[in-house]
mmCIF entry with sequence, helices, sheets and N, C-alpha, C, O atoms, coordinates in Angstrom:
data_MODEL
# 
_entry.id   MODEL 
# 
_entity.id                         1 
_entity.type                       polymer 
_entity.pdbx_number_of_molecules   1 
# 
_entity_poly.entity_id                      1 
_entity_poly.type                           'polypeptide(L)' 
_entity_poly.nstd_linkage                   no 
_entity_poly.nstd_monomer                   no 
_entity_poly.pdbx_seq_one_letter_code       MFGLGLPEIAVMLVTVLLIFGPSKLPQLGKSIGSAIKNFRNAVSGKENKKESLQ 
_entity_poly.pdbx_seq_one_letter_code_can   MFGLGLPEIAVMLVTVLLIFGPSKLPQLGKSIGSAIKNFRNAVSGKENKKESLQ 
_entity_poly.pdbx_strand_id                 A 
# 
loop_
_entity_poly_seq.entity_id 
_entity_poly_seq.num 
_entity_poly_seq.mon_id 
_entity_poly_seq.hetero 
1 1  MET n 
1 2  PHE n 
1 3  GLY n 
1 4  LEU n 
1 5  GLY n 
1 6  LEU n 
1 7  PRO n 
1 8  GLU n 
1 9  ILE n 
1 10 ALA n 
1 11 VAL n 
1 12 MET n 
1 13 LEU n 
1 14 VAL n 
1 15 THR n 
1 16 VAL n 
1 17 LEU n 
1 18 LEU n 
1 19 ILE n 
1 20 PHE n 
1 21 GLY n 
1 22 PRO n 
1 23 SER n 
1 24 LYS n 
1 25 LEU n 
1 26 PRO n 
1 27 GLN n 
1 28 LEU n 
1 29 GLY n 
1 30 LYS n 
1 31 SER n 
1 32 ILE n 
1 33 GLY n 
1 34 SER n 
1 35 ALA n 
1 36 ILE n 
1 37 LYS n 
1 38 ASN n 
1 39 PHE n 
1 40 ARG n 
1 41 ASN n 
1 42 ALA n 
1 43 VAL n 
1 44 SER n 
1 45 GLY n 
1 46 LYS n 
1 47 GLU n 
1 48 ASN n 
1 49 LYS n 
1 50 LYS n 
1 51 GLU n 
1 52 SER n 
1 53 LEU n 
1 54 GLN n 
# 
_struct_asym.id          A 
_struct_asym.entity_id   1 
# 
loop_
_struct_conf.conf_type_id 
_struct_conf.id 
_struct_conf.pdbx_PDB_helix_id 
_struct_conf.beg_label_comp_id 
_struct_conf.beg_label_asym_id 
_struct_conf.beg_label_seq_id 
_struct_conf.pdbx_beg_PDB_ins_code 
_struct_conf.end_label_comp_id 
_struct_conf.end_label_asym_id 
_struct_conf.end_label_seq_id 
_struct_conf.pdbx_end_PDB_ins_code 
_struct_conf.beg_auth_comp_id 
_struct_conf.beg_auth_asym_id 
_struct_conf.beg_auth_seq_id 
_struct_conf.end_auth_comp_id 
_struct_conf.end_auth_asym_id 
_struct_conf.end_auth_seq_id 
_struct_conf.pdbx_PDB_helix_class 
_struct_conf.details 
_struct_conf.pdbx_PDB_helix_length 
HELX_P HELX_P1 AA1 LEU A 6  ? PHE A 20 ? LEU A 6  PHE A 20 1 ? 15 
HELX_P HELX_P2 AA2 LEU A 25 ? SER A 44 ? LEU A 25 SER A 44 1 ? 20 
HELX_P HELX_P3 AA3 LYS A 49 ? LEU A 53 ? LYS A 49 LEU A 53 1 ? 5  
# 
_struct_conf_type.id          HELX_P 
_struct_conf_type.criteria    ? 
_struct_conf_type.reference   ? 
# 
loop_
_atom_site.group_PDB 
_atom_site.id 
_atom_site.type_symbol 
_atom_site.label_atom_id 
_atom_site.label_alt_id 
_atom_site.label_comp_id 
_atom_site.label_asym_id 
_atom_site.label_entity_id 
_atom_site.label_seq_id 
_atom_site.pdbx_PDB_ins_code 
_atom_site.Cartn_x 
_atom_site.Cartn_y 
_atom_site.Cartn_z 
_atom_site.occupancy 
_atom_site.B_iso_or_equiv 
_atom_site.pdbx_formal_charge 
_atom_site.auth_seq_id 
_atom_site.auth_comp_id 
_atom_site.auth_asym_id 
_atom_site.auth_atom_id 
_atom_site.pdbx_PDB_model_num 
ATOM 1   N N  . MET A 1 1  ? -26.882 -13.628 5.063   1.00 0.00 ? 1  MET A N  1 
ATOM 2   C CA . MET A 1 1  ? -25.621 -13.286 5.684   1.00 0.00 ? 1  MET A CA 1 
ATOM 3   C C  . MET A 1 1  ? -25.766 -12.006 6.512   1.00 0.00 ? 1  MET A C  1 
ATOM 4   O O  . MET A 1 1  ? -25.620 -12.025 7.734   1.00 0.00 ? 1  MET A O  1 
ATOM 5   N N  . PHE A 1 2  ? -26.054 -10.908 5.832   1.00 0.00 ? 2  PHE A N  1 
ATOM 6   C CA . PHE A 1 2  ? -26.292 -9.656  6.547   1.00 0.00 ? 2  PHE A CA 1 
ATOM 7   C C  . PHE A 1 2  ? -27.773 -9.370  6.519   1.00 0.00 ? 2  PHE A C  1 
ATOM 8   O O  . PHE A 1 2  ? -28.412 -9.474  5.472   1.00 0.00 ? 2  PHE A O  1 
ATOM 9   N N  . GLY A 1 3  ? -28.323 -9.010  7.664   1.00 0.00 ? 3  GLY A N  1 
ATOM 10  C CA . GLY A 1 3  ? -29.739 -8.732  7.743   1.00 0.00 ? 3  GLY A CA 1 
ATOM 11  C C  . GLY A 1 3  ? -30.038 -7.256  7.504   1.00 0.00 ? 3  GLY A C  1 
ATOM 12  O O  . GLY A 1 3  ? -30.358 -6.522  8.439   1.00 0.00 ? 3  GLY A O  1 
ATOM 13  N N  . LEU A 1 4  ? -29.932 -6.826  6.251   1.00 0.00 ? 4  LEU A N  1 
ATOM 14  C CA . LEU A 1 4  ? -30.232 -5.432  5.920   1.00 0.00 ? 4  LEU A CA 1 
ATOM 15  C C  . LEU A 1 4  ? -31.694 -5.319  5.517   1.00 0.00 ? 4  LEU A C  1 
ATOM 16  O O  . LEU A 1 4  ? -32.099 -5.771  4.446   1.00 0.00 ? 4  LEU A O  1 
ATOM 17  N N  . GLY A 1 5  ? -32.464 -4.713  6.388   1.00 0.00 ? 5  GLY A N  1 
ATOM 18  C CA . GLY A 1 5  ? -33.858 -4.488  6.097   1.00 0.00 ? 5  GLY A CA 1 
ATOM 19  C C  . GLY A 1 5  ? -34.107 -3.016  5.783   1.00 0.00 ? 5  GLY A C  1 
ATOM 20  O O  . GLY A 1 5  ? -33.170 -2.229  5.648   1.00 0.00 ? 5  GLY A O  1 
ATOM 21  N N  . LEU A 1 6  ? -35.352 -2.667  5.671   1.00 0.00 ? 6  LEU A N  1 
ATOM 22  C CA . LEU A 1 6  ? -35.727 -1.295  5.355   1.00 0.00 ? 6  LEU A CA 1 
ATOM 23  C C  . LEU A 1 6  ? -35.266 -0.294  6.421   1.00 0.00 ? 6  LEU A C  1 
ATOM 24  O O  . LEU A 1 6  ? -34.789 0.782   6.059   1.00 0.00 ? 6  LEU A O  1 
ATOM 25  N N  . PRO A 1 7  ? -35.385 -0.599  7.709   1.00 0.00 ? 7  PRO A N  1 
ATOM 26  C CA . PRO A 1 7  ? -34.917 0.376   8.714   1.00 0.00 ? 7  PRO A CA 1 
ATOM 27  C C  . PRO A 1 7  ? -33.410 0.636   8.650   1.00 0.00 ? 7  PRO A C  1 
ATOM 28  O O  . PRO A 1 7  ? -32.962 1.773   8.804   1.00 0.00 ? 7  PRO A O  1 
ATOM 29  N N  . GLU A 1 8  ? -32.642 -0.417  8.423   1.00 0.00 ? 8  GLU A N  1 
ATOM 30  C CA . GLU A 1 8  ? -31.184 -0.241  8.355   1.00 0.00 ? 8  GLU A CA 1 
ATOM 31  C C  . GLU A 1 8  ? -30.776 0.581   7.137   1.00 0.00 ? 8  GLU A C  1 
ATOM 32  O O  . GLU A 1 8  ? -29.908 1.449   7.229   1.00 0.00 ? 8  GLU A O  1 
ATOM 33  N N  . ILE A 1 9  ? -31.406 0.302   5.995   1.00 0.00 ? 9  ILE A N  1 
ATOM 34  C CA . ILE A 1 9  ? -31.100 1.050   4.775   1.00 0.00 ? 9  ILE A CA 1 
ATOM 35  C C  . ILE A 1 9  ? -31.509 2.512   4.936   1.00 0.00 ? 9  ILE A C  1 
ATOM 36  O O  . ILE A 1 9  ? -30.800 3.407   4.478   1.00 0.00 ? 9  ILE A O  1 
ATOM 37  N N  . ALA A 1 10 ? -32.643 2.759   5.581   1.00 0.00 ? 10 ALA A N  1 
ATOM 38  C CA . ALA A 1 10 ? -33.100 4.137   5.799   1.00 0.00 ? 10 ALA A CA 1 
ATOM 39  C C  . ALA A 1 10 ? -32.119 4.899   6.686   1.00 0.00 ? 10 ALA A C  1 
ATOM 40  O O  . ALA A 1 10 ? -31.830 6.069   6.434   1.00 0.00 ? 10 ALA A O  1 
ATOM 41  N N  . VAL A 1 11 ? -31.611 4.243   7.718   1.00 0.00 ? 11 VAL A N  1 
ATOM 42  C CA . VAL A 1 11 ? -30.637 4.891   8.603   1.00 0.00 ? 11 VAL A CA 1 
ATOM 43  C C  . VAL A 1 11 ? -29.369 5.232   7.835   1.00 0.00 ? 11 VAL A C  1 
ATOM 44  O O  . VAL A 1 11 ? -28.813 6.317   8.004   1.00 0.00 ? 11 VAL A O  1 
ATOM 45  N N  . MET A 1 12 ? -28.904 4.309   6.987   1.00 0.00 ? 12 MET A N  1 
ATOM 46  C CA . MET A 1 12 ? -27.702 4.579   6.189   1.00 0.00 ? 12 MET A CA 1 
ATOM 47  C C  . MET A 1 12 ? -27.919 5.742   5.228   1.00 0.00 ? 12 MET A C  1 
ATOM 48  O O  . MET A 1 12 ? -27.042 6.594   5.085   1.00 0.00 ? 12 MET A O  1 
ATOM 49  N N  . LEU A 1 13 ? -29.070 5.789   4.569   1.00 0.00 ? 13 LEU A N  1 
ATOM 50  C CA . LEU A 1 13 ? -29.351 6.869   3.629   1.00 0.00 ? 13 LEU A CA 1 
ATOM 51  C C  . LEU A 1 13 ? -29.435 8.228   4.330   1.00 0.00 ? 13 LEU A C  1 
ATOM 52  O O  . LEU A 1 13 ? -28.937 9.225   3.808   1.00 0.00 ? 13 LEU A O  1 
ATOM 53  N N  . VAL A 1 14 ? -30.055 8.268   5.493   1.00 0.00 ? 14 VAL A N  1 
ATOM 54  C CA . VAL A 1 14 ? -30.132 9.515   6.254   1.00 0.00 ? 14 VAL A CA 1 
ATOM 55  C C  . VAL A 1 14 ? -28.745 9.953   6.704   1.00 0.00 ? 14 VAL A C  1 
ATOM 56  O O  . VAL A 1 14 ? -28.434 11.144  6.679   1.00 0.00 ? 14 VAL A O  1 
ATOM 57  N N  . THR A 1 15 ? -27.914 9.008   7.113   1.00 0.00 ? 15 THR A N  1 
ATOM 58  C CA . THR A 1 15 ? -26.547 9.328   7.524   1.00 0.00 ? 15 THR A CA 1 
ATOM 59  C C  . THR A 1 15 ? -25.739 9.906   6.371   1.00 0.00 ? 15 THR A C  1 
ATOM 60  O O  . THR A 1 15 ? -25.023 10.893  6.543   1.00 0.00 ? 15 THR A O  1 
ATOM 61  N N  . VAL A 1 16 ? -25.851 9.292   5.198   1.00 0.00 ? 16 VAL A N  1 
ATOM 62  C CA . VAL A 1 16 ? -25.147 9.804   4.016   1.00 0.00 ? 16 VAL A CA 1 
ATOM 63  C C  . VAL A 1 16 ? -25.655 11.191  3.664   1.00 0.00 ? 16 VAL A C  1 
ATOM 64  O O  . VAL A 1 16 ? -24.867 12.068  3.311   1.00 0.00 ? 16 VAL A O  1 
ATOM 65  N N  . LEU A 1 17 ? -26.951 11.398  3.756   1.00 0.00 ? 17 LEU A N  1 
ATOM 66  C CA . LEU A 1 17 ? -27.534 12.711  3.461   1.00 0.00 ? 17 LEU A CA 1 
ATOM 67  C C  . LEU A 1 17 ? -27.021 13.766  4.426   1.00 0.00 ? 17 LEU A C  1 
ATOM 68  O O  . LEU A 1 17 ? -26.743 14.892  4.014   1.00 0.00 ? 17 LEU A O  1 
ATOM 69  N N  . LEU A 1 18 ? -26.892 13.426  5.694   1.00 0.00 ? 18 LEU A N  1 
ATOM 70  C CA . LEU A 1 18 ? -26.387 14.385  6.670   1.00 0.00 ? 18 LEU A CA 1 
ATOM 71  C C  . LEU A 1 18 ? -24.902 14.684  6.470   1.00 0.00 ? 18 LEU A C  1 
ATOM 72  O O  . LEU A 1 18 ? -24.468 15.817  6.679   1.00 0.00 ? 18 LEU A O  1 
ATOM 73  N N  . ILE A 1 19 ? -24.132 13.697  6.074   1.00 0.00 ? 19 ILE A N  1 
ATOM 74  C CA . ILE A 1 19 ? -22.693 13.897  5.896   1.00 0.00 ? 19 ILE A CA 1 
ATOM 75  C C  . ILE A 1 19 ? -22.396 14.709  4.647   1.00 0.00 ? 19 ILE A C  1 
ATOM 76  O O  . ILE A 1 19 ? -21.638 15.677  4.704   1.00 0.00 ? 19 ILE A O  1 
ATOM 77  N N  . PHE A 1 20 ? -22.986 14.325  3.513   1.00 0.00 ? 20 PHE A N  1 
ATOM 78  C CA . PHE A 1 20 ? -22.634 14.953  2.247   1.00 0.00 ? 20 PHE A CA 1 
ATOM 79  C C  . PHE A 1 20 ? -23.549 16.098  1.847   1.00 0.00 ? 20 PHE A C  1 
ATOM 80  O O  . PHE A 1 20 ? -23.132 16.966  1.080   1.00 0.00 ? 20 PHE A O  1 
ATOM 81  N N  . GLY A 1 21 ? -24.757 16.130  2.329   1.00 0.00 ? 21 GLY A N  1 
ATOM 82  C CA . GLY A 1 21 ? -25.693 17.186  1.970   1.00 0.00 ? 21 GLY A CA 1 
ATOM 83  C C  . GLY A 1 21 ? -26.427 16.863  0.685   1.00 0.00 ? 21 GLY A C  1 
ATOM 84  O O  . GLY A 1 21 ? -25.945 16.080  -0.134  1.00 0.00 ? 21 GLY A O  1 
ATOM 85  N N  . PRO A 1 22 ? -27.593 17.466  0.507   1.00 0.00 ? 22 PRO A N  1 
ATOM 86  C CA . PRO A 1 22 ? -28.413 17.134  -0.667  1.00 0.00 ? 22 PRO A CA 1 
ATOM 87  C C  . PRO A 1 22 ? -27.816 17.603  -1.991  1.00 0.00 ? 22 PRO A C  1 
ATOM 88  O O  . PRO A 1 22 ? -28.128 17.027  -3.033  1.00 0.00 ? 22 PRO A O  1 
ATOM 89  N N  . SER A 1 23 ? -26.981 18.615  -1.981  1.00 0.00 ? 23 SER A N  1 
ATOM 90  C CA . SER A 1 23 ? -26.436 19.111  -3.241  1.00 0.00 ? 23 SER A CA 1 
ATOM 91  C C  . SER A 1 23 ? -25.321 18.225  -3.788  1.00 0.00 ? 23 SER A C  1 
ATOM 92  O O  . SER A 1 23 ? -25.045 18.264  -4.987  1.00 0.00 ? 23 SER A O  1 
ATOM 93  N N  . LYS A 1 24 ? -24.679 17.435  -2.944  1.00 0.00 ? 24 LYS A N  1 
ATOM 94  C CA . LYS A 1 24 ? -23.575 16.576  -3.374  1.00 0.00 ? 24 LYS A CA 1 
ATOM 95  C C  . LYS A 1 24 ? -24.016 15.147  -3.715  1.00 0.00 ? 24 LYS A C  1 
ATOM 96  O O  . LYS A 1 24 ? -23.216 14.381  -4.252  1.00 0.00 ? 24 LYS A O  1 
ATOM 97  N N  . LEU A 1 25 ? -25.253 14.770  -3.422  1.00 0.00 ? 25 LEU A N  1 
ATOM 98  C CA . LEU A 1 25 ? -25.691 13.396  -3.644  1.00 0.00 ? 25 LEU A CA 1 
ATOM 99  C C  . LEU A 1 25 ? -25.671 12.982  -5.118  1.00 0.00 ? 25 LEU A C  1 
ATOM 100 O O  . LEU A 1 25 ? -25.229 11.871  -5.406  1.00 0.00 ? 25 LEU A O  1 
ATOM 101 N N  . PRO A 1 26 ? -26.127 13.813  -6.074  1.00 0.00 ? 26 PRO A N  1 
ATOM 102 C CA . PRO A 1 26 ? -26.043 13.384  -7.477  1.00 0.00 ? 26 PRO A CA 1 
ATOM 103 C C  . PRO A 1 26 ? -24.609 13.168  -7.949  1.00 0.00 ? 26 PRO A C  1 
ATOM 104 O O  . PRO A 1 26 ? -24.328 12.215  -8.675  1.00 0.00 ? 26 PRO A O  1 
ATOM 105 N N  . GLN A 1 27 ? -23.714 14.042  -7.540  1.00 0.00 ? 27 GLN A N  1 
ATOM 106 C CA . GLN A 1 27 ? -22.304 13.896  -7.906  1.00 0.00 ? 27 GLN A CA 1 
ATOM 107 C C  . GLN A 1 27 ? -21.713 12.636  -7.269  1.00 0.00 ? 27 GLN A C  1 
ATOM 108 O O  . GLN A 1 27 ? -20.932 11.929  -7.906  1.00 0.00 ? 27 GLN A O  1 
ATOM 109 N N  . LEU A 1 28 ? -22.070 12.362  -6.055  1.00 0.00 ? 28 LEU A N  1 
ATOM 110 C CA . LEU A 1 28 ? -21.588 11.170  -5.356  1.00 0.00 ? 28 LEU A CA 1 
ATOM 111 C C  . LEU A 1 28 ? -22.106 9.902   -6.033  1.00 0.00 ? 28 LEU A C  1 
ATOM 112 O O  . LEU A 1 28 ? -21.351 8.948   -6.218  1.00 0.00 ? 28 LEU A O  1 
ATOM 113 N N  . GLY A 1 29 ? -23.368 9.886   -6.397  1.00 0.00 ? 29 GLY A N  1 
ATOM 114 C CA . GLY A 1 29 ? -23.945 8.735   -7.091  1.00 0.00 ? 29 GLY A CA 1 
ATOM 115 C C  . GLY A 1 29 ? -23.294 8.493   -8.437  1.00 0.00 ? 29 GLY A C  1 
ATOM 116 O O  . GLY A 1 29 ? -23.038 7.348   -8.809  1.00 0.00 ? 29 GLY A O  1 
ATOM 117 N N  . LYS A 1 30 ? -23.025 9.562   -9.167  1.00 0.00 ? 30 LYS A N  1 
ATOM 118 C CA . LYS A 1 30 ? -22.380 9.435   -10.475 1.00 0.00 ? 30 LYS A CA 1 
ATOM 119 C C  . LYS A 1 30 ? -20.968 8.878   -10.338 1.00 0.00 ? 30 LYS A C  1 
ATOM 120 O O  . LYS A 1 30 ? -20.561 8.022   -11.123 1.00 0.00 ? 30 LYS A O  1 
ATOM 121 N N  . SER A 1 31 ? -20.222 9.354   -9.350  1.00 0.00 ? 31 SER A N  1 
ATOM 122 C CA . SER A 1 31 ? -18.853 8.876   -9.181  1.00 0.00 ? 31 SER A CA 1 
ATOM 123 C C  . SER A 1 31 ? -18.823 7.428   -8.707  1.00 0.00 ? 31 SER A C  1 
ATOM 124 O O  . SER A 1 31 ? -17.948 6.667   -9.120  1.00 0.00 ? 31 SER A O  1 
ATOM 125 N N  . ILE A 1 32 ? -19.753 7.034   -7.857  1.00 0.00 ? 32 ILE A N  1 
ATOM 126 C CA . ILE A 1 32 ? -19.821 5.638   -7.421  1.00 0.00 ? 32 ILE A CA 1 
ATOM 127 C C  . ILE A 1 32 ? -20.203 4.735   -8.589  1.00 0.00 ? 32 ILE A C  1 
ATOM 128 O O  . ILE A 1 32 ? -19.651 3.645   -8.739  1.00 0.00 ? 32 ILE A O  1 
ATOM 129 N N  . GLY A 1 33 ? -21.144 5.182   -9.413  1.00 0.00 ? 33 GLY A N  1 
ATOM 130 C CA . GLY A 1 33 ? -21.547 4.396   -10.579 1.00 0.00 ? 33 GLY A CA 1 
ATOM 131 C C  . GLY A 1 33 ? -20.421 4.206   -11.574 1.00 0.00 ? 33 GLY A C  1 
ATOM 132 O O  . GLY A 1 33 ? -20.239 3.112   -12.106 1.00 0.00 ? 33 GLY A O  1 
ATOM 133 N N  . SER A 1 34 ? -19.656 5.271   -11.832 1.00 0.00 ? 34 SER A N  1 
ATOM 134 C CA . SER A 1 34 ? -18.545 5.139   -12.772 1.00 0.00 ? 34 SER A CA 1 
ATOM 135 C C  . SER A 1 34 ? -17.429 4.278   -12.191 1.00 0.00 ? 34 SER A C  1 
ATOM 136 O O  . SER A 1 34 ? -16.750 3.566   -12.932 1.00 0.00 ? 34 SER A O  1 
ATOM 137 N N  . ALA A 1 35 ? -17.232 4.333   -10.888 1.00 0.00 ? 35 ALA A N  1 
ATOM 138 C CA . ALA A 1 35 ? -16.231 3.480   -10.255 1.00 0.00 ? 35 ALA A CA 1 
ATOM 139 C C  . ALA A 1 35 ? -16.622 2.009   -10.364 1.00 0.00 ? 35 ALA A C  1 
ATOM 140 O O  . ALA A 1 35 ? -15.768 1.165   -10.637 1.00 0.00 ? 35 ALA A O  1 
ATOM 141 N N  . ILE A 1 36 ? -17.885 1.693   -10.157 1.00 0.00 ? 36 ILE A N  1 
ATOM 142 C CA . ILE A 1 36 ? -18.356 0.310   -10.283 1.00 0.00 ? 36 ILE A CA 1 
ATOM 143 C C  . ILE A 1 36 ? -18.227 -0.160  -11.724 1.00 0.00 ? 36 ILE A C  1 
ATOM 144 O O  . ILE A 1 36 ? -17.828 -1.298  -11.972 1.00 0.00 ? 36 ILE A O  1 
ATOM 145 N N  . LYS A 1 37 ? -18.561 0.710   -12.682 1.00 0.00 ? 37 LYS A N  1 
ATOM 146 C CA . LYS A 1 37 ? -18.443 0.351   -14.100 1.00 0.00 ? 37 LYS A CA 1 
ATOM 147 C C  . LYS A 1 37 ? -16.989 0.079   -14.472 1.00 0.00 ? 37 LYS A C  1 
ATOM 148 O O  . LYS A 1 37 ? -16.698 -0.897  -15.162 1.00 0.00 ? 37 LYS A O  1 
ATOM 149 N N  . ASN A 1 38 ? -16.076 0.935   -14.020 1.00 0.00 ? 38 ASN A N  1 
ATOM 150 C CA . ASN A 1 38 ? -14.659 0.733   -14.307 1.00 0.00 ? 38 ASN A CA 1 
ATOM 151 C C  . ASN A 1 38 ? -14.135 -0.544  -13.661 1.00 0.00 ? 38 ASN A C  1 
ATOM 152 O O  . ASN A 1 38 ? -13.317 -1.247  -14.254 1.00 0.00 ? 38 ASN A O  1 
ATOM 153 N N  . PHE A 1 39 ? -14.595 -0.845  -12.464 1.00 0.00 ? 39 PHE A N  1 
ATOM 154 C CA . PHE A 1 39 ? -14.182 -2.067  -11.783 1.00 0.00 ? 39 PHE A CA 1 
ATOM 155 C C  . PHE A 1 39 ? -14.659 -3.300  -12.543 1.00 0.00 ? 39 PHE A C  1 
ATOM 156 O O  . PHE A 1 39 ? -13.896 -4.248  -12.732 1.00 0.00 ? 39 PHE A O  1 
ATOM 157 N N  . ARG A 1 40 ? -15.918 -3.294  -12.979 1.00 0.00 ? 40 ARG A N  1 
ATOM 158 C CA . ARG A 1 40 ? -16.445 -4.430  -13.737 1.00 0.00 ? 40 ARG A CA 1 
ATOM 159 C C  . ARG A 1 40 ? -15.690 -4.616  -15.046 1.00 0.00 ? 40 ARG A C  1 
ATOM 160 O O  . ARG A 1 40 ? -15.395 -5.745  -15.438 1.00 0.00 ? 40 ARG A O  1 
ATOM 161 N N  . ASN A 1 41 ? -15.376 -3.513  -15.724 1.00 0.00 ? 41 ASN A N  1 
ATOM 162 C CA . ASN A 1 41 ? -14.628 -3.615  -16.976 1.00 0.00 ? 41 ASN A CA 1 
ATOM 163 C C  . ASN A 1 41 ? -13.223 -4.153  -16.734 1.00 0.00 ? 41 ASN A C  1 
ATOM 164 O O  . ASN A 1 41 ? -12.712 -4.935  -17.536 1.00 0.00 ? 41 ASN A O  1 
ATOM 165 N N  . ALA A 1 42 ? -12.605 -3.746  -15.654 1.00 0.00 ? 42 ALA A N  1 
ATOM 166 C CA . ALA A 1 42 ? -11.257 -4.224  -15.344 1.00 0.00 ? 42 ALA A CA 1 
ATOM 167 C C  . ALA A 1 42 ? -11.265 -5.708  -14.995 1.00 0.00 ? 42 ALA A C  1 
ATOM 168 O O  . ALA A 1 42 ? -10.356 -6.441  -15.386 1.00 0.00 ? 42 ALA A O  1 
ATOM 169 N N  . VAL A 1 43 ? -12.271 -6.153  -14.269 1.00 0.00 ? 43 VAL A N  1 
ATOM 170 C CA . VAL A 1 43 ? -12.353 -7.555  -13.885 1.00 0.00 ? 43 VAL A CA 1 
ATOM 171 C C  . VAL A 1 43 ? -12.632 -8.435  -15.103 1.00 0.00 ? 43 VAL A C  1 
ATOM 172 O O  . VAL A 1 43 ? -12.076 -9.526  -15.223 1.00 0.00 ? 43 VAL A O  1 
ATOM 173 N N  . SER A 1 44 ? -13.488 -7.962  -16.002 1.00 0.00 ? 44 SER A N  1 
ATOM 174 C CA . SER A 1 44 ? -13.827 -8.774  -17.166 1.00 0.00 ? 44 SER A CA 1 
ATOM 175 C C  . SER A 1 44 ? -12.784 -8.677  -18.272 1.00 0.00 ? 44 SER A C  1 
ATOM 176 O O  . SER A 1 44 ? -12.852 -9.433  -19.241 1.00 0.00 ? 44 SER A O  1 
ATOM 177 N N  . GLY A 1 45 ? -11.828 -7.770  -18.153 1.00 0.00 ? 45 GLY A N  1 
ATOM 178 C CA . GLY A 1 45 ? -10.760 -7.650  -19.137 1.00 0.00 ? 45 GLY A CA 1 
ATOM 179 C C  . GLY A 1 45 ? -11.079 -6.719  -20.279 1.00 0.00 ? 45 GLY A C  1 
ATOM 180 O O  . GLY A 1 45 ? -10.301 -6.624  -21.228 1.00 0.00 ? 45 GLY A O  1 
ATOM 181 N N  . LYS A 1 46 ? -12.188 -6.037  -20.216 1.00 0.00 ? 46 LYS A N  1 
ATOM 182 C CA . LYS A 1 46 ? -12.545 -5.098  -21.275 1.00 0.00 ? 46 LYS A CA 1 
ATOM 183 C C  . LYS A 1 46 ? -11.738 -3.820  -21.113 1.00 0.00 ? 46 LYS A C  1 
ATOM 184 O O  . LYS A 1 46 ? -11.455 -3.390  -19.995 1.00 0.00 ? 46 LYS A O  1 
ATOM 185 N N  . GLU A 1 47 ? -11.370 -3.217  -22.237 1.00 0.00 ? 47 GLU A N  1 
ATOM 186 C CA . GLU A 1 47 ? -10.653 -1.946  -22.198 1.00 0.00 ? 47 GLU A CA 1 
ATOM 187 C C  . GLU A 1 47 ? -11.576 -0.838  -22.661 1.00 0.00 ? 47 GLU A C  1 
ATOM 188 O O  . GLU A 1 47 ? -12.489 -1.059  -23.456 1.00 0.00 ? 47 GLU A O  1 
ATOM 189 N N  . ASN A 1 48 ? -11.330 0.330   -22.164 1.00 0.00 ? 48 ASN A N  1 
ATOM 190 C CA . ASN A 1 48 ? -12.067 1.502   -22.595 1.00 0.00 ? 48 ASN A CA 1 
ATOM 191 C C  . ASN A 1 48 ? -11.551 1.914   -23.969 1.00 0.00 ? 48 ASN A C  1 
ATOM 192 O O  . ASN A 1 48 ? -10.338 1.961   -24.177 1.00 0.00 ? 48 ASN A O  1 
ATOM 193 N N  . LYS A 1 49 ? -12.434 2.210   -24.903 1.00 0.00 ? 49 LYS A N  1 
ATOM 194 C CA . LYS A 1 49 ? -12.019 2.584   -26.257 1.00 0.00 ? 49 LYS A CA 1 
ATOM 195 C C  . LYS A 1 49 ? -11.199 3.843   -26.276 1.00 0.00 ? 49 LYS A C  1 
ATOM 196 O O  . LYS A 1 49 ? -10.280 3.960   -27.087 1.00 0.00 ? 49 LYS A O  1 
ATOM 197 N N  . LYS A 1 50 ? -11.493 4.788   -25.416 1.00 0.00 ? 50 LYS A N  1 
ATOM 198 C CA . LYS A 1 50 ? -10.735 6.034   -25.356 1.00 0.00 ? 50 LYS A CA 1 
ATOM 199 C C  . LYS A 1 50 ? -9.291  5.781   -24.929 1.00 0.00 ? 50 LYS A C  1 
ATOM 200 O O  . LYS A 1 50 ? -8.358  6.388   -25.455 1.00 0.00 ? 50 LYS A O  1 
ATOM 201 N N  . GLU A 1 51 ? -9.124  4.874   -23.967 1.00 0.00 ? 51 GLU A N  1 
ATOM 202 C CA . GLU A 1 51 ? -7.784  4.578   -23.475 1.00 0.00 ? 51 GLU A CA 1 
ATOM 203 C C  . GLU A 1 51 ? -6.958  3.812   -24.497 1.00 0.00 ? 51 GLU A C  1 
ATOM 204 O O  . GLU A 1 51 ? -5.744  4.000   -24.574 1.00 0.00 ? 51 GLU A O  1 
ATOM 205 N N  . SER A 1 52 ? -7.605  2.940   -25.294 1.00 0.00 ? 52 SER A N  1 
ATOM 206 C CA . SER A 1 52 ? -6.858  2.150   -26.251 1.00 0.00 ? 52 SER A CA 1 
ATOM 207 C C  . SER A 1 52 ? -6.420  2.974   -27.459 1.00 0.00 ? 52 SER A C  1 
ATOM 208 O O  . SER A 1 52 ? -5.486  2.586   -28.161 1.00 0.00 ? 52 SER A O  1 
ATOM 209 N N  . LEU A 1 53 ? -7.076  4.101   -27.711 1.00 0.00 ? 53 LEU A N  1 
ATOM 210 C CA . LEU A 1 53 ? -6.710  4.957   -28.827 1.00 0.00 ? 53 LEU A CA 1 
ATOM 211 C C  . LEU A 1 53 ? -5.496  5.829   -28.503 1.00 0.00 ? 53 LEU A C  1 
ATOM 212 O O  . LEU A 1 53 ? -4.819  6.299   -29.417 1.00 0.00 ? 53 LEU A O  1 
ATOM 213 N N  . GLN A 1 54 ? -5.219  6.047   -27.246 1.00 0.00 ? 54 GLN A N  1 
ATOM 214 C CA . GLN A 1 54 ? -4.126  6.943   -26.869 1.00 0.00 ? 54 GLN A CA 1 
ATOM 215 C C  . GLN A 1 54 ? -2.797  6.272   -26.902 1.00 0.00 ? 54 GLN A C  1 
ATOM 216 O O  . GLN A 1 54 ? -1.780  6.901   -26.608 1.00 0.00 ? 54 GLN A O  1 
# 
């Protein structure tokens, strides 16, 4: 469908690095990962244990 090869991915990574800077990349990756995890849990119907205790 989309032809994403190594050159295209490299351009995207360099662009993200220029926009956010090297010091913000770990924080950005962590927030994207937690957002994906929360989305998957919401789609599958799983609840977070912390939220169900409150």
